[in-house]
Structure formats: structure tokens, C-alpha cells
C-alpha positions in Angstrom: -12.0 235.1 87.0 -9.9 237.7 85.1 -7.5 238.1 88.6 -7.1 234.4 88.6 -6.3 234.2 85.2 -3.5 237.3 85.9 -2.1 235.2 89.1 -1.7 232.1 87.1 0.4 234.2 84.5 2.3 236.1 86.8 3.1 232.5 88.4 4.8 231.0 85.5 6.1 234.3 85.2 7.8 234.4 88.2 8.8 231.0 87.0 10.7 232.2 83.9 12.1 235.4 86.0 13.7 233.0 88.6 15.7 231.1 85.3 16.3 233.7 83.6 17.6 235.0 86.8 19.7 231.5 87.8 21.2 231.7 84.3 22.3 235.3 84.2 23.5 235.1 88.0 25.2 231.8 88.1 23.2 231.2 91.5 19.0 231.2 92.2 17.1 233.7 93.9 15.6 233.2 97.3 13.1 230.7 97.0 9.9 231.5 96.2 10.9 235.6 95.6 10.2 235.8 92.0 7.3 234.2 91.6 6.0 235.8 94.9 6.6 239.4 92.8 5.3 238.6 89.4 2.6 236.9 91.1 1.7 239.9 93.2 2.6 242.2 90.9 0.1 241.2 88.0 -2.8 240.7 90.3 -2.5 244.5 91.1 -1.8 245.1 87.5 -5.2 243.9 86.6 -7.0 245.1 89.5 -5.5 248.6 88.6 -5.0 249.0 85.0 -7.2 251.0 83.1 -7.7 248.6 80.5 -6.4 245.0 79.9 -3.5 246.4 77.6 -2.5 248.8 80.1 -2.7 246.0 82.6 -0.5 243.6 80.6 2.3 246.0 79.9 2.3 246.7 83.8 2.6 243.0 84.5 5.3 242.9 82.1 7.1 246.3 83.7 7.1 244.4 86.9 8.9 241.4 85.0 10.8 242.9 83.4 12.1 244.5 86.9 12.0 241.5 89.3 14.4 240.0 86.8 16.9 242.9 87.4 16.3 243.3 90.6 17.2 239.5 91.7 20.2 239.6 89.2 21.7 242.8 90.9 20.9 241.7 94.3 22.6 238.2 93.6 26.0 239.7 91.8 25.7 243.5 92.2 25.3 243.7 88.3 22.3 244.7 86.3 23.2 243.0 82.7 23.1 244.3 79.3 20.8 241.4 78.1 17.9 242.9 80.4 18.3 246.6 80.3 19.2 247.6 76.7 16.2 245.4 75.3 13.8 246.9 78.3 14.9 250.1 77.7 14.3 249.9 73.6 11.1 248.0 74.7 9.6 251.1 76.4 10.2 253.2 74.1 9.3 251.5 71.0 5.7 250.9 72.7 5.5 254.3 73.6 6.5 256.0 70.4 3.6 253.3 69.0 1.3 254.8 71.5 1.9 258.2 70.4 4.2 258.8 73.9 7.0 258.9 72.2 8.2 262.6 72.9 7.7 261.8 77.0 9.5 258.6 76.8 12.6 259.8 75.3 12.3 263.5 77.2 11.9 261.0 80.3 14.7 258.9 79.7 17.3 262.2 79.3 16.4 263.7 82.2 16.8 261.0 84.2 20.2 259.1 82.7 21.3 262.6 81.7 22.2 263.2 85.4 23.4 259.8 86.3 25.5 259.7 83.7 27.3 262.5 84.5 27.2 260.8 88.1 28.9 257.4 86.8 31.8 259.2 84.8 32.7 261.2 88.2 32.5 258.2 90.2 32.3 255.2 88.4 32.1 252.8 91.6 29.2 254.9 93.1 26.8 254.4 90.5 27.3 251.6 87.3 26.7 251.9 84.3 23.7 249.3 84.3 22.4 251.9 86.3 22.3 254.4 84.3 21.0 251.7 81.2 18.3 251.4 83.6 17.7 255.2 83.9 17.0 255.0 80.4 14.0 252.2 80.5 12.7 253.3 83.7 13.0 257.1 82.9 10.8 256.4 79.5 8.3 254.6 81.4 7.7 257.2 84.4 7.9 259.8 81.2 4.5 258.7 80.1 2.9 258.0 83.0 3.3 262.0 84.0 5.2 264.5 85.8 4.2 262.8 89.4 5.8 259.7 88.1 9.1 260.7 86.6 9.9 262.6 89.9 8.8 259.6 92.1 11.1 258.0 89.6 14.1 260.3 89.8 14.5 261.6 94.0 12.8 257.7 95.4 15.5 255.4 94.4 18.4 257.7 95.8 16.3 257.9 99.5 16.2 254.2 99.3 19.1 253.0 98.3 21.0 255.7 100.8 18.7 254.4 103.5 19.8 250.7 102.9 23.2 251.6 102.8 22.8 253.0 106.4 21.3 249.8 107.7 24.2 248.0 106.3 26.3 250.5 107.7 24.5 250.4 111.3 24.4 246.3 111.1 28.2 246.3 110.6 28.7 247.7 113.8 26.3 245.5 115.6 28.5 242.5 113.6 31.8 243.9 112.9 33.1 240.4 111.5 30.3 241.2 108.3 32.3 242.8 105.6 31.5 246.0 104.1 29.0 244.9 101.2 27.5 247.6 98.5 24.0 248.4 98.3 22.9 247.5 94.7 20.8 250.9 93.5 18.9 248.8 90.3 16.3 247.4 93.1 15.6 250.6 94.3 15.4 252.1 90.9 12.9 249.3 89.6 10.9 249.0 93.0 9.8 253.2 93.0 9.6 252.9 89.1 6.7 249.9 89.6 4.9 251.6 92.5 5.2 254.9 90.4 3.4 253.4 87.9 0.8 251.5 90.1 -0.4 254.2 91.9 -0.8 256.7 88.8 -2.2 253.7 86.4 
């Protein structure tokens, strides 16, 4: 019964994510993508969350990451209205649970190097990615060093792989123009997987 409740809540959250994404991006994401991702994430959170509160927080993290990824895939931008409140919420919840120092350390250690990379080459790494790093770094910091290491190392590898595949695809389809690979979805996907794995 609990799984059914989480699945139902995830579906509703997915519909909300789709509507929010459409408003922020100016066009809708792929049909049923947000709904499927939020429903699946909520069910997995219910299965692996050690407590109902932890499961709820994991499901909320999934929703946040789905919204961010969908917008970034559509318009190659991570809006402040999602990154900043999300990061503040993660740090505040961690502080309330007595893990504020771990959250701040995780956020600083991940966002600091990314900020330097952004200042050196803004076209390679956007400011939105740096802001997102604060939130996902804080969440990973609370989850522990293994989760944080996954979140630090996994996204660059995933984005680089996606870029390589896009380049290979362009060789087979020369008329397809060069495209930028958004980094946000990789950061979100690896963070969710890392936290669900260590939960």
C-alpha cells in the first residue's frame, strides 16, 4: 500500500514537474518523461529510504533533479528559481538534522573548483552548473565521502561521454549542427543514483 501511495504521489509530482518545466523552458519536455522519472524515483525512494522521512526527502530530491534536468535539456540553462532555493533547502534541512557542517563542506569542495573552471572558461561550464553544485554537493556531503566522490567524478565523465557520442553522431549526420551538451542532467542523475545507493 505504501508503494502505491508513493507511486501516486510521484505521478502527481511528475505532472507538476512537467508544468513547471514548460513554464520555465517555454516548451514542454518529452511526453511522459517527467511523470515516469518522478514516479520511478518515488517508488525507489520508498524502497530504499531507511525511514519515511528519508524516503520523502529522497523523492523530493528526485523531483528537483527532474525539473532541473528537463529545463537544461530543453534550453541549455539552469534557472536560478530552481538552483538557488534548492541549494538553500538542502543546506537548511541538513543543518536542522545536525549535518550542516558536512553539507557546507560538500558544497564548498564541489562548487569551489567548478567556480574556478567557470571563471576560466565560462562557455565550458555555466554559472547555473556552479549553483547546482552547491545543492548536489551539500546533499552528497551529508550522504558521506563515497557519495560525494561519485558526485564529484561521475558527472564530468558522463557529460564527456555524451559529448563524444554527439560528435560521433555528427560525423554520420553532417547536416546536424554542433550542439552543446548540458552538464546539469549528468550532475542530477549521478547525485540521485549516489544517494539512492547509499541510503
